[in-house]
N, C-alpha and C positions, 0 to 999 in steps of 0.2 A: 505495499500500500503506502503510497508515496502520501509524502508528507503531503502536501497539501492539505491532502483527502483528508491527514490525521485532524489538520488540526481545525477543517469541518466541522472533519465526527465530535472535536471540541468543543467548539461553538456551541456546534447542538445541545451537548448533552449537558456544559453550562450551562448556559438560554432554559432549554426544559425541566431543567431540577429548580431552577428557582423561578422559572415561572409557575409550578405547579405548587411551589410552597408560599409565594407569596399570591395564591392565587383564595389557600385554604384561610390562613392568613388575614386576606381581606372582606373574607366574608364571613369568617369571626368576631372578630374586629372594626365594620364601620357598618355600616347602616348605607352602603350599598344598593342600588341593584339594577336591573336586567345586564345593560351594555358594558357600563358603568368597569359594572367587579373586573371582568376580566380586561378590560381596556386598561388601568387601572395596576394589575398586576404585568399586565404586556409591559407596561413602561417603566415600570420598577425594573425590571429582570433584564429589560435590555439597558439601563440606567446602570444596575450595577453587577451586573454578571461580569467578567476579566473576557479577554477576546484576545483570541490566539491570532497567526498566521505567518506562518509559512517562510523561510529566509535565507536568502544569501549573506553573510558578514564573511570576510577574512577569506575568501573562498572555500567555505561548513556550511553546507545547507541545515536547516534546524528549523526549529515551533521555539517562538517566541509569542509570549504571554506581554498583556498590559490588564492595568488594572487599577482604580480607580484609586485604589488605597495603596500603589506600591508610588513610586518614583520615579521607573526607569523598566523599559522591562525587560523579564529574568528567560533564560530558555530554559523550555522545557523538554526536550525531545529533538 
């Protein structure tokens, strides 16, 4: 599996887990109804989820993660 495909799967997995988590949090702890529940969960998960990208640095291909709570990109694979 190529690095780009792995980065895409990491993005999907991290977003999906956070979306489901925030969906239950929104349902339990807010009074939102209708389309606002999934929309609020989507926005929060999009902002909080780490972003993965395949790239080449110094001739070495790797997967790098950038996250809201980290200062710079970290190599993860």
